[in-house]
C-alpha positions as CSV (number, residue, x, y, z in Angstrom):
1,M,64.4,106.4,92.5
2,S,62.9,104.7,89.1
3,C,66.5,102.7,89.7
4,W,64.8,100.7,92.4
5,K,61.3,99.9,90.3
6,K,64.0,98.8,86.6
7,F,66.6,97.0,88.4
8,P,66.2,96.7,92.0
9,A,69.5,93.9,92.4
10,M,71.4,96.4,90.5
11,C,70.3,99.2,92.9
12,S,70.8,97.1,96.3
13,S,74.6,95.9,94.9
14,S,75.6,99.0,93.6
15,R,74.1,100.7,97.3
16,T,76.0,97.9,98.7
17,F,79.3,98.6,97.1
18,L,79.2,102.8,97.6
19,L,78.6,102.2,101.6
20,L,81.6,99.8,101.5
21,F,83.7,101.6,99.5
22,P,85.3,103.9,101.6
23,L,86.8,101.3,103.9
24,F,88.4,100.0,100.4
25,L,90.1,103.0,100.1
26,H,91.3,105.5,102.3
27,S,89.6,109.0,101.2
28,F,87.4,109.3,97.7
29,V,87.6,113.3,97.1
30,A,87.0,115.4,94.2
31,L,89.8,115.6,92.1
32,V,90.9,118.3,90.2
33,S,91.4,116.9,86.7
34,A,94.8,116.6,85.1
35,Q,93.4,117.0,81.7
36,G,93.7,120.7,80.1
37,S,96.3,121.4,77.9
38,N,98.6,124.7,77.6
39,N,101.0,125.6,75.2
40,T,104.0,123.8,77.7
41,S,102.5,120.4,77.6
42,P,104.3,117.7,78.0
43,W,102.0,115.4,76.9
44,Q,102.7,114.7,72.5
45,T,99.0,113.5,72.2
46,L,96.9,114.9,68.9
47,S,95.6,117.4,71.2
48,G,98.5,118.4,73.8
49,D,96.5,116.8,76.7
50,P,96.8,114.0,78.9
51,P,95.9,110.2,77.0
52,F,92.5,109.2,78.3
53,V,92.1,105.9,79.8
54,V,88.9,104.1,78.4
55,A,87.7,101.6,81.3
56,R,86.9,98.7,78.7
57,G,83.5,96.9,80.3
58,G,84.3,99.4,83.5
59,F,87.1,97.7,85.6
60,S,86.1,93.8,84.8
61,G,89.6,92.9,85.3
62,L,88.0,92.1,88.4
63,F,84.8,92.3,88.8
64,P,82.1,91.1,85.9
65,D,82.2,93.0,82.4
66,S,80.0,95.9,82.1
67,S,78.4,95.1,85.6
68,G,77.3,97.5,88.1
69,F,80.3,97.1,90.2
70,A,82.5,97.2,87.3
71,Y,81.2,100.8,86.0
72,S,81.1,102.1,89.8
73,F,85.0,101.2,90.6
74,A,85.6,102.1,87.5
75,V,84.6,105.6,88.0
76,M,86.4,105.6,91.6
77,V,89.7,105.2,91.5
78,S,90.3,106.5,87.6
79,V,91.4,109.9,87.0
80,P,88.2,112.4,86.9
81,D,88.0,112.2,83.4
82,V,87.7,108.4,82.7
83,I,85.7,107.0,79.7
84,L,83.6,104.4,80.8
85,W,83.3,101.8,78.2
86,C,79.9,99.4,76.8
87,D,80.1,96.8,73.6
88,V,76.6,97.5,72.9
89,Q,73.9,94.7,71.5
90,L,70.9,94.9,70.6
91,T,68.2,92.5,71.9
92,K,65.3,91.2,69.5
93,D,63.2,93.7,70.0
94,G,65.9,96.4,69.1
95,V,66.8,97.4,72.4
96,G,70.7,98.2,73.4
97,I,71.9,96.5,76.2
98,C,75.6,96.7,77.5
99,L,77.2,93.2,77.4
100,P,80.9,92.2,75.9
101,D,80.0,89.8,73.1
102,L,76.9,88.6,70.4
103,S,76.5,86.0,72.7
104,F,75.4,85.4,76.5
105,N,77.3,82.1,76.9
106,N,80.3,83.2,78.6
107,A,79.6,86.1,80.6
108,T,75.7,85.4,82.2
109,D,74.2,82.7,83.6
110,A,71.8,82.8,80.9
111,K,72.4,79.0,80.5
112,G,70.3,77.8,83.5
113,I,68.1,80.8,83.1
114,L,67.0,81.2,79.4
115,G,67.9,77.4,78.7
116,E,70.1,76.2,76.7
117,N,68.3,73.7,74.3
118,R,67.2,77.6,72.7
119,S,70.7,78.3,71.3
120,S,71.4,79.5,67.7
121,V,73.7,78.5,65.4
122,Y,74.8,81.6,63.4
123,L,77.5,82.9,61.0
124,V,80.1,85.4,63.3
125,N,82.7,86.8,61.2
126,G,82.6,83.7,58.7
127,V,82.7,81.2,61.5
128,A,79.9,79.2,62.5
129,T,78.9,80.0,66.5
130,K,76.6,78.4,68.7
131,G,75.3,80.2,71.9
132,L,72.7,81.7,73.3
133,F,72.3,85.2,71.3
134,T,70.6,88.6,72.1
135,V,68.4,88.7,69.3
136,D,66.8,85.6,69.9
137,F,65.4,87.4,73.4
138,N,63.5,90.5,74.1
139,A,65.2,92.6,76.4
140,E,61.7,91.6,79.3
141,E,63.2,88.0,78.9
142,L,66.6,89.0,79.8
143,A,65.0,90.3,83.7
144,N,66.0,88.1,85.5
145,V,69.7,87.3,83.4
146,S,73.1,87.7,85.4
147,L,76.4,88.9,83.8
148,T,79.4,86.6,85.4
149,Q,83.2,86.9,85.1
150,G,83.6,85.9,81.7
151,I,87.2,85.2,81.5
152,F,88.1,82.0,83.7
153,S,91.7,82.8,85.2
154,R,89.6,86.1,86.8
155,T,88.0,85.8,90.2
156,N,84.7,84.6,90.0
157,K,83.8,85.3,93.4
158,F,81.6,88.2,93.2
159,D,79.2,86.5,90.8
160,G,76.8,86.2,93.6
161,N,75.9,89.4,93.8
162,R,73.6,88.8,90.4
163,F,74.5,91.8,88.2
164,V,71.7,92.7,86.2
165,I,72.2,94.0,82.5
166,L,72.4,97.1,82.3
167,T,71.2,99.6,79.0
168,P,73.3,102.8,77.6
169,E,71.0,104.5,79.2
170,D,71.4,102.9,82.9
171,V,75.3,103.6,82.6
172,V,74.8,107.1,82.0
173,N,72.5,107.7,84.5
174,Q,73.6,105.7,87.4
175,F,77.5,105.8,87.2
176,K,77.4,109.9,86.2
177,P,80.6,109.0,83.8
178,P,83.1,111.5,82.7
179,G,83.0,110.2,79.5
180,F,81.0,107.4,77.5
181,W,81.8,105.7,74.9
182,L,80.0,102.9,72.9
183,N,81.5,100.6,70.4
184,V,79.7,98.5,67.7
185,Q,81.1,95.9,66.7
186,H,78.6,94.0,64.4
187,D,76.4,96.3,62.8
188,A,76.6,93.9,60.0
189,F,75.0,91.1,62.0
190,F,72.0,93.2,63.2
191,T,71.2,94.4,59.8
192,Q,70.8,90.7,58.5
193,R,68.9,90.4,61.0
194,N,66.5,93.2,60.8
195,L,67.6,95.3,63.6
196,S,69.4,98.3,63.1
197,M,72.1,99.6,65.2
198,R,72.2,102.9,63.2
199,N,68.7,104.0,64.2
200,F,69.1,103.1,67.9
201,V,72.7,105.1,68.0
202,L,71.2,107.9,66.9
203,S,68.1,107.3,69.3
204,V,70.0,107.2,71.8
205,S,72.3,110.1,71.7
206,R,69.3,111.5,72.1
207,R,69.2,110.6,75.2
208,I,72.4,110.4,76.5
209,I,75.6,112.4,75.8
210,V,78.2,109.9,74.2
211,N,81.5,111.3,73.9
212,Y,82.3,108.3,71.3
213,I,81.4,105.7,69.0
214,S,83.4,103.1,67.8
215,S,83.4,99.9,65.0
216,P,85.4,98.0,63.0
217,E,82.8,98.4,60.0
218,V,83.7,101.5,57.8
219,G,79.8,101.4,56.3
220,F,78.6,101.7,59.7
221,L,80.6,104.9,60.3
222,R,80.1,106.5,57.4
223,S,76.4,106.0,57.8
224,I,76.6,108.3,60.6
225,A,79.1,110.4,59.8
226,S,76.7,113.2,59.1
227,R,74.7,112.9,61.8
228,F,77.2,113.9,64.7
229,N,79.2,116.8,65.4
230,P,82.7,115.4,65.8
231,R,82.8,118.1,68.9
232,T,80.2,116.2,70.4
233,T,80.8,112.8,69.5
234,K,83.7,111.8,68.0
235,L,83.4,108.1,65.5
236,I,86.6,105.7,65.7
237,L,87.4,103.2,63.7
238,R,88.5,100.3,65.8
239,V,91.1,98.5,63.8
240,L,91.2,95.3,63.9
241,Q,94.3,92.5,63.1
242,P,96.2,93.3,60.2
243,T,94.8,90.4,58.2
244,D,91.3,90.2,59.4
245,I,89.1,92.1,56.2
246,E,86.6,94.9,56.7
247,I,83.8,94.1,54.7
248,T,82.7,97.1,53.8
249,T,86.1,98.1,51.7
250,N,87.1,94.1,51.2
251,Q,90.0,95.8,52.1
252,T,92.7,94.0,55.3
253,Y,92.9,96.4,58.2
254,Q,96.3,96.7,57.0
255,S,95.6,98.3,53.8
256,L,93.2,100.8,55.5
257,L,96.0,102.1,57.3
258,R,97.9,103.0,54.6
259,N,95.0,105.2,54.0
260,L,94.5,107.5,56.6
261,T,93.3,110.6,54.8
262,F,90.5,108.2,54.0
263,I,89.6,107.5,57.2
264,K,89.5,111.2,58.0
265,T,86.9,111.8,56.1
266,F,84.3,110.0,58.5
267,A,86.3,109.3,61.6
268,S,88.1,111.2,64.2
269,G,90.6,108.9,65.1
270,I,91.5,105.2,65.2
271,L,91.5,102.3,67.9
272,V,93.8,99.8,67.1
273,P,95.6,96.3,69.0
274,K,98.5,98.2,70.7
275,T,100.9,95.9,68.9
276,Y,100.2,98.0,66.0
277,I,102.2,100.9,67.5
278,V,104.9,98.8,69.6
279,P,105.4,95.1,68.1
280,I,106.2,92.0,69.8
281,K,108.1,89.2,68.9
282,D,108.7,86.3,70.8
283,G,107.8,87.9,74.0
284,Y,110.0,91.0,73.4
285,I,109.2,94.1,71.8
286,Q,110.7,95.6,68.8
287,S,111.0,98.9,67.2
288,E,107.9,101.0,67.3
289,T,106.1,101.5,64.1
290,S,105.0,104.9,62.5
291,L,102.1,104.7,63.3
292,V,101.0,107.2,66.4
293,S,102.8,110.1,64.6
294,D,101.7,109.5,60.8
295,A,98.1,109.5,62.8
296,H,98.8,112.4,64.0
297,K,99.5,113.8,60.8
298,A,96.6,113.1,59.2
299,N,94.5,114.5,62.3
300,L,93.1,111.8,63.7
301,E,93.6,110.5,67.2
302,I,94.8,107.1,67.9
303,F,93.9,105.0,70.7
304,A,95.7,102.1,71.5
305,S,93.8,98.3,73.0
306,E,94.4,95.4,74.3
307,F,95.7,96.4,77.8
308,Y,95.2,93.3,80.5
309,S,97.6,93.7,83.4
310,D,96.5,90.0,83.9
311,L,98.4,88.6,81.2
312,P,101.8,87.7,80.1
313,L,103.7,91.1,78.8
314,S,106.4,91.6,76.9
315,F,109.4,90.6,78.8
316,N,110.7,94.3,78.1
317,Y,107.7,95.6,80.7
318,S,109.1,93.2,83.7
319,Y,105.5,92.2,84.7
320,D,104.9,95.5,85.2
321,P,101.4,96.8,83.8
322,V,102.7,100.9,84.8
323,T,106.0,100.4,82.8
324,E,103.7,99.4,79.6
325,Y,101.9,102.6,80.0
326,L,104.3,104.5,80.3
327,S,105.8,103.0,76.9
328,Y,103.2,104.6,74.7
329,I,102.7,107.7,76.8
330,D,106.2,109.1,77.9
331,N,108.7,107.0,75.6
332,G,110.3,110.6,74.2
333,K,108.7,110.1,70.6
334,F,104.7,109.8,70.6
335,S,102.2,109.4,72.8
336,V,98.6,107.4,71.9
337,D,95.6,109.8,72.6
338,G,94.0,106.9,74.9
339,V,94.5,103.5,75.6
340,L,91.6,101.1,76.2
341,T,92.1,98.6,79.6
342,D,90.4,96.1,81.4
343,F,92.6,98.0,84.4
344,P,91.9,101.4,85.1
345,I,93.9,101.9,87.9
346,S,97.1,101.2,86.4
347,P,97.1,104.0,83.5
348,S,95.7,106.7,85.7
349,S,98.8,106.2,88.1
350,A,101.0,106.0,85.1
351,I,99.2,109.2,84.1
352,D,99.0,111.1,86.7
353,C,101.7,109.8,89.0
354,F,104.4,108.5,87.0
355,A,104.8,110.1,83.5
356,H,107.4,112.7,83.0
357,L,109.0,112.3,86.4
358,D,112.9,113.6,85.7
359,K,115.4,110.7,86.3
360,N,117.0,112.6,89.5
361,A,113.2,113.0,90.7
362,K,113.9,112.9,94.9
363,S,112.3,109.8,96.3
364,Q,108.9,110.7,98.3
365,A,108.5,107.9,100.2
366,K,111.2,106.6,103.2
367,P,111.2,102.7,102.8
368,L,114.5,101.2,101.8
369,V,114.2,99.7,98.2
370,I,116.2,95.8,98.9
371,S,116.8,93.5,96.4
372,K,116.6,89.9,96.3
373,F,119.5,88.2,94.8
374,G,120.0,91.5,92.7
375,A,117.3,92.1,90.5
376,S,116.6,88.4,89.8
377,G,113.2,89.1,88.1
378,D,115.3,90.3,85.1
379,F,118.3,88.1,85.3
380,P,119.8,84.4,87.1
381,G,119.7,86.4,90.9
382,C,123.0,86.7,92.4
383,T,125.4,87.0,88.8
384,N,126.9,90.0,87.6
385,L,124.6,90.8,85.6
386,A,121.3,90.9,88.4
387,Y,123.8,92.8,90.8
388,S,124.2,95.7,87.7
389,K,120.4,95.8,86.9
390,A,119.7,96.5,90.4
391,I,121.7,99.0,90.7
392,S,121.1,101.0,87.8
393,D,117.3,100.2,88.7
394,G,117.7,102.3,91.5
395,V,118.2,99.8,94.7
396,D,119.1,101.0,98.1
397,V,120.3,97.6,99.6
398,L,122.3,95.7,97.6
399,D,121.7,91.7,99.0
400,C,124.2,89.1,98.9
401,P,123.0,85.3,100.6
402,V,126.7,83.9,101.5
403,Q,127.2,80.2,101.1
404,M,131.0,78.6,101.2
405,S,132.7,76.7,98.9
406,K,133.9,73.6,99.8
407,D,137.9,75.4,99.6
408,G,136.1,78.3,102.1
409,I,135.6,80.4,99.9
410,P,132.3,82.7,100.5
411,F,130.7,83.7,97.6
412,C,126.9,84.9,96.9
413,M,124.3,82.3,95.7
414,S,120.2,82.4,96.3
415,S,120.6,78.9,97.9
416,I,123.1,76.3,99.2
417,N,121.0,73.7,97.1
418,L,122.7,74.5,93.4
419,I,120.2,73.0,91.9
420,E,118.1,75.6,92.8
421,S,120.1,78.5,90.6
422,T,122.4,76.6,88.4
423,T,121.9,73.4,85.6
424,I,124.5,71.7,88.0
425,S,121.8,68.8,87.7
426,Q,122.6,68.5,83.5
427,T,126.1,68.3,84.6
428,S,128.2,65.1,85.6
429,F,128.1,66.9,89.4
430,T,124.8,65.3,89.9
431,T,126.8,61.8,91.6
432,L,127.1,64.5,94.7
433,S,123.3,64.7,95.4
434,K,122.2,63.9,98.6
435,K,119.3,64.4,101.6
436,V,120.9,67.0,104.3
437,P,118.2,66.5,106.5
438,E,119.5,69.7,108.7
439,I,119.1,71.6,105.6
440,S,116.2,70.6,103.4
441,P,113.8,66.9,103.6
442,N,114.8,67.0,99.6
443,D,117.8,65.8,97.7
444,G,120.2,68.3,96.9
445,I,123.8,68.9,95.7
446,F,125.6,71.6,98.3
447,A,127.6,74.5,97.8
448,F,130.1,73.1,100.4
449,D,130.8,69.8,98.3
450,L,132.5,71.6,95.2
451,T,134.9,74.0,95.2
452,W,134.4,77.8,93.9
453,E,136.2,77.4,90.7
454,E,134.0,74.4,90.5
455,I,130.6,76.8,91.3
456,H,132.1,79.5,88.8
457,G,132.4,77.6,86.0
458,L,128.4,76.5,86.4
459,T,126.1,77.8,84.2
460,P,123.5,79.9,86.2
461,S,119.7,79.8,85.5
462,I,116.8,82.3,86.2
463,L,114.4,82.0,89.3
464,S,110.9,81.3,87.8
465,P,109.1,81.1,90.8
466,S,105.6,81.7,88.4
467,S,106.2,79.0,86.1
468,K,103.7,77.2,87.0
469,F,101.6,79.5,85.7
470,T,103.5,79.6,82.7
471,L,104.9,83.2,83.5
472,F,108.9,82.7,82.8
473,R,111.3,85.4,83.4
474,N,113.8,86.9,80.6
475,P,114.5,83.8,78.6
476,K,116.8,85.0,76.3
477,F,119.1,85.7,79.4
478,R,117.7,82.6,81.8
479,N,121.3,81.5,81.5
480,K,123.6,84.4,81.6
481,G,125.9,86.0,83.9
482,E,128.7,84.8,86.7
483,F,128.6,84.2,90.0
484,L,130.4,86.1,92.6
485,T,132.7,86.2,95.8
486,L,131.5,88.1,98.3
487,P,135.0,90.3,98.1
488,D,133.8,90.7,94.2
489,F,130.5,92.1,95.4
490,L,131.6,94.9,98.0
491,D,133.7,96.1,95.7
492,L,131.0,96.2,93.3
493,A,129.3,97.7,95.8
494,K,131.5,99.9,97.6
495,N,132.0,101.0,93.7
496,S,128.3,102.4,93.1
497,S,127.4,105.9,94.1
498,T,123.7,105.3,94.5
499,L,123.7,102.8,96.7
500,S,123.2,103.4,100.5
501,G,124.1,99.7,101.8
502,V,124.7,95.9,101.3
503,L,123.0,93.4,103.4
504,I,124.1,90.1,104.0
505,H,122.3,87.0,104.5
506,I,123.4,84.5,106.3
507,E,121.9,80.6,107.0
508,N,123.0,77.5,108.0
509,A,125.9,78.5,110.2
510,A,126.1,76.3,112.0
511,Y,126.0,72.9,110.2
512,L,128.3,74.8,108.3
513,A,130.6,74.9,111.6
514,K,130.1,72.0,112.7
515,E,129.8,69.2,110.3
516,Q,131.8,70.8,107.1
517,G,134.4,72.8,108.9
518,L,133.4,76.2,107.4
519,G,133.0,79.4,109.4
520,V,130.9,81.6,107.0
521,I,130.7,84.5,110.5
522,D,134.5,84.9,109.9
523,A,134.8,84.9,106.3
524,V,132.3,87.6,106.3
525,I,133.3,90.0,108.7
526,D,137.2,89.1,107.0
527,S,135.6,90.5,103.8
528,L,133.8,93.4,105.3
529,S,136.5,94.2,106.8
530,K,139.4,93.7,104.3
531,A,136.5,95.8,101.5
532,G,137.1,98.6,104.3
533,Y,133.3,98.3,105.4
534,D,134.4,99.0,108.9
535,N,136.4,102.0,108.3
536,Q,133.3,104.2,105.8
537,T,130.3,105.4,106.6
538,A,128.9,106.0,103.5
539,Q,127.2,102.9,102.8
540,K,125.8,101.0,106.0
541,V,125.8,96.9,106.2
542,L,122.8,94.7,107.1
543,I,123.6,90.7,108.3
544,Q,120.4,89.2,108.1
545,S,120.0,85.4,110.0
546,P,116.7,83.3,110.3
547,N,119.2,82.2,113.5
548,S,119.5,84.5,116.5
549,P,123.0,83.0,117.3
550,V,124.4,84.7,114.0
551,L,123.3,88.0,114.6
552,I,124.2,88.0,118.5
553,K,127.5,86.4,117.4
554,F,127.9,89.8,114.8
555,K,126.6,92.0,118.7
556,Q,129.2,91.1,120.1
557,E,131.7,92.1,117.8
558,K,130.6,94.9,118.0
559,K,130.3,96.6,114.5
560,E,128.8,99.2,113.6
561,Y,126.1,97.0,111.8
562,E,122.7,96.7,111.3
563,L,121.2,93.3,112.7
564,V,118.2,91.5,110.9
565,Y,115.7,88.9,112.0
566,K,114.4,87.2,109.5
567,V,111.1,85.0,110.1
568,D,111.2,82.4,107.9
569,E,107.3,81.2,108.3
570,S,104.2,83.4,108.1
571,I,103.0,84.8,111.4
572,S,100.1,86.3,112.3
573,D,101.3,88.0,115.5
574,V,104.4,88.4,117.8
575,L,103.9,88.3,121.3
576,N,105.1,91.2,123.4
577,S,108.0,89.4,125.0
578,T,109.2,87.9,122.0
579,V,109.7,91.3,120.4
580,V,111.6,92.5,123.5
581,D,113.7,89.4,123.0
582,I,114.4,90.2,119.6
583,K,115.0,94.2,120.8
584,S,118.1,92.6,122.5
585,F,120.1,91.3,119.2
586,A,118.4,93.0,116.0
587,N,117.8,96.6,115.1
588,S,115.4,95.1,112.2
589,V,113.2,92.4,111.3
590,T,112.1,90.9,107.5
591,V,108.7,89.3,107.6
592,S,106.7,87.7,104.8
593,K,103.9,89.8,103.3
594,T,101.4,87.5,104.7
595,S,102.5,88.2,108.1
596,V,101.6,92.1,107.6
597,L,98.5,91.7,105.2
598,P,96.9,87.7,105.6
599,V,95.1,86.3,102.7
600,N,92.6,83.7,102.0
601,Q,92.1,82.5,98.4
602,Q,94.2,85.2,97.2
603,F,92.0,88.1,99.2
604,L,93.0,90.1,101.9
605,I,91.2,89.5,104.9
606,G,92.6,92.2,107.6
607,P,96.1,93.7,108.6
608,T,97.8,91.5,111.4
609,D,99.3,93.8,114.3
610,V,102.8,92.9,113.3
611,V,104.3,95.9,112.3
612,T,103.1,97.7,115.0
613,K,104.0,95.9,117.6
614,L,107.6,95.7,116.2
615,Q,107.9,99.2,115.8
616,S,106.7,100.2,118.9
617,L,110.3,98.8,120.0
618,N,112.3,101.0,117.1
619,I,112.6,97.7,115.4
620,S,112.5,98.1,111.7
621,V,110.3,95.9,109.6
622,Y,111.6,94.7,106.2
623,V,108.7,92.8,103.9
624,E,109.5,90.5,101.9
625,T,109.1,89.1,98.7
626,F,107.6,91.6,96.2
627,S,107.6,90.3,92.7
628,N,105.8,91.8,89.6
629,E,103.9,88.9,88.7
630,F,100.6,89.0,89.0
631,V,99.9,85.9,90.3
632,S,102.1,87.0,93.3
633,Q,99.6,89.1,94.0
634,A,96.1,89.6,96.4
635,W,93.3,89.8,93.6
636,D,92.3,93.3,96.0
637,F,95.9,95.0,94.9
638,F,94.5,94.8,90.5
639,S,97.3,92.9,89.5
640,D,99.6,95.8,89.7
641,A,102.8,95.5,91.6
642,T,102.6,99.6,92.2
643,V,99.4,99.1,93.8
644,E,100.7,96.6,96.3
645,I,103.8,98.2,96.9
646,N,101.7,101.9,98.1
647,S,99.2,99.6,100.0
648,F,102.1,98.1,102.4
649,V,104.2,101.6,102.2
650,M,101.1,103.7,103.0
651,G,99.1,101.7,104.5
652,S,101.2,100.0,106.4
653,G,103.7,101.7,107.5
654,I,106.5,99.5,106.5
655,D,110.4,100.5,106.5
656,G,111.3,98.3,103.9
657,V,110.4,96.7,100.7
658,I,112.8,93.3,99.6
659,T,111.8,93.2,95.9
660,D,113.4,90.7,93.1
661,F,112.1,93.9,90.5
662,P,114.2,97.0,92.2
663,K,113.1,99.3,89.5
664,T,109.5,99.5,90.1
665,S,109.8,100.0,93.6
666,A,112.5,102.8,93.2
667,R,110.2,104.0,90.7
668,Y,107.4,104.2,93.3
669,K,109.2,106.1,95.7
670,K,109.9,109.0,93.3
671,N,105.9,109.4,92.2
672,R,104.2,112.8,92.4
673,C,101.2,111.5,93.6
674,L,102.9,111.2,97.2
675,T,103.6,114.6,97.5
676,T,100.1,115.6,96.9
677,K,97.8,117.1,100.2
678,E,95.6,114.2,99.8
679,A,96.5,111.4,97.2
680,P,94.2,110.7,94.8
681,N,92.4,107.0,94.7
682,Y,94.6,105.5,92.6
683,M,97.4,106.6,94.8
684,S,95.5,105.3,98.1
685,P,96.5,102.4,100.0
686,V,93.7,99.8,99.5
687,Q,91.7,98.6,102.5
688,P,92.2,95.0,103.6
689,G,89.1,93.0,103.6
690,S,87.0,95.4,101.6
691,L,86.8,93.1,98.7
692,M,86.1,90.2,101.0
693,Q,82.5,92.5,102.3
694,L,81.7,92.3,98.5
695,I,81.5,88.4,98.1
696,T,78.0,87.3,98.8
697,A,77.7,84.5,101.3
698,D,77.1,81.3,99.2
699,Y,80.6,82.7,97.1
700,L,82.9,83.0,100.3
701,P,86.1,81.2,100.8
702,P,86.1,78.6,103.8
703,K,87.5,80.4,106.7
704,E,91.4,79.2,107.2
705,R,93.4,78.5,110.1
706,P,95.1,81.8,111.0
707,S,99.3,80.9,110.8
708,P,101.0,80.6,114.3
709,I,102.5,83.5,116.2
710,L,105.9,84.4,116.5
711,D,106.9,83.3,120.6
712,D,110.3,83.2,122.7
713,N,110.5,79.4,121.7
714,D,110.7,80.6,118.0
715,V,113.6,82.8,118.7
716,A,115.5,81.1,121.2
717,E,118.3,78.9,119.3
718,P,121.6,76.9,121.0
719,P,125.0,79.0,121.0
720,L,126.9,78.4,117.5
721,P,129.2,75.5,117.7
722,P,132.7,76.3,116.7
723,V,133.8,75.7,113.5
724,S,135.2,72.0,113.3
725,K,139.0,70.9,112.0
726,K,138.0,69.4,108.8
727,A,140.4,68.8,105.9
728,P,138.8,69.6,101.9
729,G,138.3,66.6,100.2
730,P,139.7,66.2,96.6
731,A,137.8,68.0,93.4
732,V,135.2,66.7,92.0
733,D,135.9,66.6,87.7
734,D,132.0,67.3,86.1
735,G,133.6,65.5,82.5
736,S,133.0,69.7,81.2
737,T,135.1,71.8,78.6
738,A,135.4,74.2,81.3
739,T,139.0,75.8,82.2
740,P,141.1,73.4,84.5
741,P,141.4,75.6,88.8
742,T,144.7,77.2,88.4
743,S,146.8,77.3,91.7
744,K,147.5,80.5,93.0
745,P,150.1,81.2,95.2
746,N,147.7,82.2,98.4
747,G,145.0,80.2,97.8
748,Q,142.6,81.8,96.1
749,P,140.2,81.5,93.2
750,K,141.1,82.4,89.5
751,L,138.8,85.6,89.6
752,G,140.0,87.8,92.1
753,A,139.0,90.8,92.6
754,G,140.4,92.8,90.4
755,T,139.4,90.7,87.3
756,G,136.0,90.4,88.9
757,F,135.5,94.2,88.9
758,L,136.2,94.7,85.1
759,L,134.1,92.0,83.8
760,L,131.5,94.2,86.4
761,N,132.0,97.4,84.4
762,L,131.9,95.3,81.3
763,A,128.3,93.9,82.4
764,I,126.9,97.5,83.3
765,L,127.5,98.7,79.7
766,C,126.2,96.1,78.6
767,L,123.3,96.4,80.0
768,S,123.0,100.2,78.9
769,L,122.2,99.1,75.8
770,L,119.3,96.4,76.8
771,P,116.1,97.8,76.2
772,F,114.9,97.8,80.5
């Protein structure tokens, strides 16, 4: 092969990748293209065909931009007609190369190979820029320069593969892409240095098929317009930021877009940043513009760019890239004709698996979708808003972690420490802060030290587990909603026709009974009985606890409840004798994601046998916590929560997902790709450990000690103590202006079940108006 003579390093890397890829995905089959128009097409694109996926530099969200791995992988995991994008630059001797920038500085190891002392300073878009520029080196000098990851928030672990710089001909000939796109970003820059991008483009198009050529420069596109047949090669005007100046016309791009008929004289379409179509203000989407429909009226295709799954999305999308893509291709009003993305797997599944799903589509996968404090990814956990959102999102099982107030009222809250889910640290209740070693090594303000009226008056605070990465959740609603008593929660759940059950989580039962005189188990049993859950079969009850005596106590009650044992720590295995022990008091087990698929520096290292061993005795396995934020996922899942869910469900065979974003999991269960005889690659589970095999030895993370093995001693605990006699102390005045407690003959809190349910119905009505 000529490839071996020209670029042996690339060929070696590509061959390794192709050999390992079958390990990474369960199958790689020839698929029937989803593209194809017909008279009844549901697509609102200009052609009536599904929109295109354009992979910017290949799968550049994971591998170095424009590298062999990036291009290979994009073809393998995308829709069959994926288009590979090449940012073409010219070398000193006029050779075209695929490189994301004019400079070698950020995406190669050129500084060490060519020498930083060979840097130049050039004006780029009017800004003096220092660097190693392509125009200062012949192609032969670049033979030893390797591509590297140029975005520092992405993993650099693949840089050791020494990816050589590719030409457009290399990309087309080696990877045989269904479509190929050349982007010419700086024609004027090359012209000023006596290099002709026009001549290069005309020359290369005689050697390979170029389906699209884009540029932000009108003059360049007009200079080549007559030389290309739009049936084979379409010219696209790349639109920059609204106030940027297009150098040929001296107009802003915003002004240019007001004259689409002029653009049509030299181009077949436009490529615009996605915010031209759906503007974003303060992190929230605004009303869509008319740009897509205006472009289609002018007979112009319109492509949207700047899709990155590993950057914060609009809060309306709840950190879910598939939701974002669907808002551009399946919103009932318009569809763009294609998307330019660093993560082509996500729009591929959006287009082929999730677009145009009927709202009443049946689930195609078995796992239960269990909420984590309701839809706590969108609203403060365990509030009426979080629970209402979870129900509307299609959750199967609604959860309530039960805490006990000082006056014995059971209520739902994510933690017994009120600091974690309320703004109590900003009130005078801080005088109640103390350390309870039996519960936590840290100081806290605990639920059992306040009455329900005091707790109900607290302001909720949204959980943001990824805040250290500056990824926050729904700030407009971070302090909205009201907490619910357990009876109110059960009323809400029972009156929902879509729920299949409720999960009641109990912990700290022994401490509450012995030290605080609070019987949380009795309170739960009483509330379930009064709510009618002992006499109905429409919804099942799941009782979850990390303490085996709690579940044993419920088993003695001989209720028709599903008992769920929660394993608090990450484990690498479970003894067979321990599985038998668990089976004696539980029907199901909840484990962490890393107990199923362990990770090392965010790379999967291979599956455990935990799920298989538990399921061998008919113990269902639920896994937590599935979040949408990309930092919560291993690199193997490509910054896409849907890929992660699919890999655990189809690859590991789990029975339930516990999630703070129920909408993503509920939608996953309905996707049409689950019904195909053989799943497409973008809906195939990843093979744990395969990405790790693509890392060279000098970049491998150090081996970590495996998690402990769950054994009989971990499960065995002393019996629960009886509830001690302890008189409640006086209520604490926090000095706020909240309405004081009102005495009631039955001693129940002011917010009764009836009033609470009315407020919940109002919350559901409000939620229907929100853009989620």
